Structures are given as structure tokens and as C-alpha cells.
N, C-alpha and C positions, 0 to 999 in steps of 0.2 A: 636475865638482866638486859634491858633494852637500852639502846644508845640513841641520844637525841642531840641534834645541833640546832641552835636557835641563833637567828641572825637579826641584830639590831643596830641601828646606826649609833644610838647614845643612850645615856641614862640621865640626861639633863631634865629639867622640871617640864612635866607634860603628862596628859592622860595616859598615852601610849605607853610611856616609861614607867609610870606607876602601876599600870595594869600588868606589865611584864614582872615587876618586882613582886607583885603580889602572887603571881603564878610560880615564881621561883621560890616563894616561901611555902607554897601550899603543896608543891609536887612530891610524890612519893619517891624519895630517893633510895628506898629499899628495892624499887623496881626498876630503876634506871640510873644511867650516868648521863648528865647534861654537860654539853660544852656550849658556852655562850660567847659567840663572837661579836665583838664590839669595835666600831671604827671611831671611837672617841674616848679620850681619858676622863677620869673623874665620874662622880655620881651625885646627883642632888638627893637621892634616897638612901636609906640604910639598906644595904645590900646583905641578903642572907649569906651565911657561911656554912658550907658542907663539904666534906671530902669528895663527894660525887658530883660537885658543881665546880666546874672549871671555867674561868673567865679568861678568853684569849683576846688580846688587844691587837687591833690590825691598824695599819696606815690609812687615813682617809683617802690618800692618793687622788687628790683633786676631785673629790666626789661630787661637788656641785657641777662640774663640767660634764660628768657623766649622765646628768639629768637631760641633757640636749642632744643625746645620741640615740638613734633607734635601737631599741632593746635587742633586736635580732643581731644587729652588727656588733653590739657590746658583748652579747653572749657568744658570738663566734669568735672574738678576739681575746676572750678571758680565759683563765685556767681555774683549777680547783684550788681555792685558797686554804682548804683544810688539808692540803698535802696528802691526799689519797686516803684519809680516814674513811672508814665505812660506818654508816649510820642506818638505824632503823627508820628514823624520821628526820627530815630536815624542815625547819620552820623559818619561813620569812615573816618575822613578827612585825616588821615595820610596815610593809606593804606599799610605802611611797618611794623609798630610795632604791635606785637601781643596784647599788653595791650589795644591799641585803638580798635582792633577788637573784643576783648572780651567784652569791655565796651559796644560797640554798639550792638553786637549780643546777649548779655545776658540781655540787658534792655528790659523793657516792652513797646516796641514800635510797632506800627502797621505796619511801613514800615522801612526797614534797607537799607542803602545806603553806598557804598564805592566809594571814590574819586579815580581816576586813574590819576597819575601825570607824567607818564613817558611812553616811548615806551618800554613796558616790554619785548616784543620779542627781541628787539635788545639788550636791557640791559642784558638779560639773556645769549646772545651770547657773549657779551664783558666782563662781570664781574663774575669771578669765585666765589667771596664772595656772590654775590646776588643769584647765582644758589644754593649755600647752603641754604641760608635763604628761598628761594622759595620753596626747598624741603620740608622744615618744615612747612611753613605757607600756602602752596597752598590750604590745606584742607579747609581753612576758606571761599574761594571764592564762593563756591556753596551755602553757607548759606544767601548771601545777596539777596534781592528783586530786586535791580536795581543798576546801576553804573552810575557815571558821569566821562566823560573823558575831559581832559583840551583841547583837539583838536580832530577833526575827524579823524585825521591822525594816531592815536594810537589805534583806536577801533578794526580794523581787526587784527592787531597783538596781542591784548590782547585776543581777541576771540581764535585765533589759539594757543597761548602759554597756555591759561587756559582750553581750551576745552568747555568753556561756550557759548552755541549757542542760549539758550532759554531765556535769561534775557535781559531786556531792558538796552541799554548803551546810555545815552544822551550826546551829545557834549556841554559842558559848558566852554568855554575859561574863562581864568583868567580875573576878572574885574580889570580895571586899574583906580586908583584913581587920575584922572588928577587934581582935586582940590588940592590935597596934593602936586602933582608935581609942579604945577604953584606957589603955596605958598612957596615951600621950595627952588625952583631954585634960587630965588633972595636973599636968606640968605647970610650974609657975609661969606666968606672963604678965608683963607690965601693960595690961589693958583692961580698962574698966568702963564698959558702955553705961549710959545712963539707965538706972533701973526704973525710972518712971516712964521710959519711952518704949515703944514697941521696936525691938532691935532685930533688923532683918540682915541677912547676909547672902552672899553668892560666892562661889569659887570657880575661877577659870580664867582662860586667856582672854585678854581684851583685844578682840578681833571681830570682824564682820559676822562669822558663824554664830558666836556666842550672843549677839543681839543686845548688848549693854546698852547701845544707843536707843533701842526699842524700849528697854526697861527704864531708862532715863525719862523718856516721854510718858511712860505710865505713872512714874513717881511724881511727875509734875502735875498730873491729873489727881493723884492721890492728895497731894499737897493742898489742893483747892478745898478739900473736904476734911482734912485732919493735919494737925501738925505735931503730933505726939509719936513721930516714928524716926528712926535713923537707919540708913542702909549702909553696910560696909561690904566692900568688895575686895576679896582676897585674891590676888593675881596681878599679872602685868601683861603687856603685849604691845603690838604696833599701833593700836588705836587709842592708847592711853591719853595722849595729849589732846585729841579730838574729843574724847569723852569728857575729859576735864573742862574743855571750852564749852561743850554742851551743858554740862552741870552748871557752869556759871551763867550761861545765857538763859537757862531755865529757872534761875534763882534758887537752886538746890545746894549751894555751898554749904549751908548748915545742916543739911539733911543727907549728905552723901560723903563717905570717907573712903579713899582708895588706900588699902593697906599694903599693897604690893605682894610679891611672892613671899610666902612664910614656910619655913622648913617644917613647921608643925601647925598646920591649919586648924587642928582639931581642938586646940585649947581656946581658940578664938570662937569657933563655931559652937562650942559647948555653952558659951555665954549668951547665945542668941536666942530670940524667941520665934524665929522662922527662917526658912531657906527659900530663896527665889531664883528661878531660872526660866528665861524667855528665849532660848537659842533659836535661830531660824531653823537649824536642823542639828541632828546629833548622829553619833553612832549608837551610843547608849546614854551617856552622861553619868559616868561613874560617881560624881560628886553627889548626885541625888540619893544614891543608895548609902553614901557615907553620912549624908544628913539624916537619912531615915534611921540608921543605926544609932545616931545621937539623939533620936526622939524629937527632932524638929518638925513642926508642921511644915508641909511641902506646898509651895505655891508655883507650880510650873505651868506653862502654857499648854494649851490643849493639844498642840501639833506635836509635843514630846511624848505623847502616850504610847505610839506604836514602838518606841524604842525603849520603853520601860514598862513592859506588861505587869499588871496588877497595881499600878500607880495612877490615880486619876489626875487629869489636868483641869485647869481653871478655864471655863469658857470666857471669863472676863476678869483678867488680872487685876485691873483698877478696882472693880467692885470687891473681889475677894480680899484685897489689901485694905481697902476701906472698912471692911467688916472684921478684919483679923483682930484677934485679941491675944495677950500674953497667955500662953498655956499655963493652966493651974499646977501641973506636974507633968515632966517630960519622962516617957518611958522609953528607956533604952532598948535596943534590939540587936541581938547577936546574929541575925540573919542566918540562922543555922540551917533552915530548910533551903533557903536560896542558895547558900555556898555548898551544900551537899549535893544539889542537883547539877551544879557547875563541875564540881570535882568528879562526879560520875561520868558526865559526858566528856570532860577533858581526858580522863583516863581511857575512855573508849576510842577517842580520836587518836590519841598517842600510842595506842596498843598496849596500855598498862593494865588492862582488865579484860 
């Protein structure tokens, strides 16, 4: 019986949080005991329940201030929050927050792993705030024994950005809980898109990385050639107001609807005719696989291909959407082979097989 400690800041709405919940549902509890350490109350997602899954709530302890302390100093001044429990593996699943790193690295674990959720090299180029945080926390990276990357496409960029060349980095894409998707897609919802239109959707945080400002520009070009479409965005974020202003300025108010965060996005997605994503960069883009499971035609930009092996991107999003048609019949996909490979590699990394 293996013992595993996982450290995560919160289970609020987000891709990292959803990825963790999916792992907790999939993990083999016949082979391990899992202690999940959380620095926040509540959960946006439905948490699995198992006698060998223990959730331990910790005080945030002014976590935001710890972001601007050099990690080596923070590490030296911190103690073991697990109170001396021994683990086979400790996982910093968050990878961003210092408190999660301290928890994993100070624990009495034989193996210490950090999850990589994003293309850190491109993120460093694009986001000044992240460059500041990286400056303070990059010292933690050399202390891990191994890393898990949510796609093979982010591994080399991480090595270049971090300078880490001698530690193993295992590609473990995000597990997709198709059972949940198929169960929730049929739940009732008061939402009825126009059946005479090509209804497109996306799911994600409205922020610079996700590129919804780019997509709005593409949709304005599509509008010049066809008017029988509508785009629905499920999600929220800091750039929502700016995006709404852009939608108005481009004359797209009758063609774009922001639905906000939804506890069950799948019942909305299942009513759509296609899924669109034009992120500037990703770690993987879990929503792409969720849309694939629902049988939606995928219209993703070409730059997202390295993060999603086996899924082709569009060289010209505008042209692809102008030519798009309502699918005659959607074919659901349980992603059995995709998920089986993830489970196999995850078990190897955690020492469960």
C-alpha cells in the first residue's frame, strides 16, 4: 500500500483544479492512501469520496505574501505541515503557489514531484506578472526529483526556461472523465440555441492566454461572409469587460453570448455544432478533449497542435469557420485508449505499478 500526499491551493473553478479532481476519481485506491492538502475551503467541483482519500484543510497564512519571498528563504523558515507523516510520494500539483511547494518539499516523502500545467517558456515571454513570480520561486525547481508535464509539447520549453536538464519529465496529459460528461450532458438546462444557426462554443478563463480577443477579431471577419452563426463562451475572467467592449465595437453583439461560469458546461456544449479555441498558448487545453468526447467538430488554431498530439489545428480559423457546417450526426467518444495510456503512465510515476 503506497502513501501519497498531494498539495493544491484550492478547488475553485479552473483547469488545474478540474484536472486534479479527475485524477482523484481515477486513482487506484486499492493500491494507495491519498492525503490531499488544501489551502482553501469549498469546491466548485464534485469531489470523489473514498475511505482512502483524506482531505486536510490548511490555513492560507497570508499565502499571497509568500509569492514575493525568495523560495530558498521561505523553505529555510518553514516546517513540515504534514506533522512528520511519511509518504512514498509527495506531489506539488499546483506548481505556481509557494505554499504548495513548501508542503511537498518539506514533507518526509521518498519522491517529490511537481506538475507542469503550462508552456512556461511562452508564459514567461507573454506575462510580466508571471516573470516577477518566477524570479522569486524558480529556486524551488531544483529540489524536485521528477516532473509531470500535461503535454509533451511543453517539456523542452520548461527545460530551457528552468535550466533543468538532469531530472526526468514524464508527459501525463489530463485524464478526461467521460463518464461524468455523458452523465451530465443530458441534465435539463434552460438554454435553447437557434437550431437554424451554426452554434459554436468555447470554454475557458477570459484572460490574455486564452486569446478570446483574437477570436473576436476572427469572428468579425467571418461575419463579413456569413451571418448564420452564433458563438457562446462558457467562462469568466479578468478580461470579460474588455471582451464585451470589443464585441460591441466589432458589431458582434447579436452573434456572441457570454454565459459565464457554469457548474455543468457539458449540457451547454452538447447543444453545439462545433468547439473553437484560439489560445495564444496552453499546457494542454483539457476542454479540447472534453469537446472531442462530446463529438463536436474542433476548430483550434495551429499553434495548439503540440499540446494536443493527434488533434489537427486549422491553418486559417476564419476560413475554417466560414466553411463549417452543422454536423449531420455527432459521434460521442469515450476516449478509452487516451485515458488508459494516462492511467498507465500515472501509475508508473506514482509507483502504483
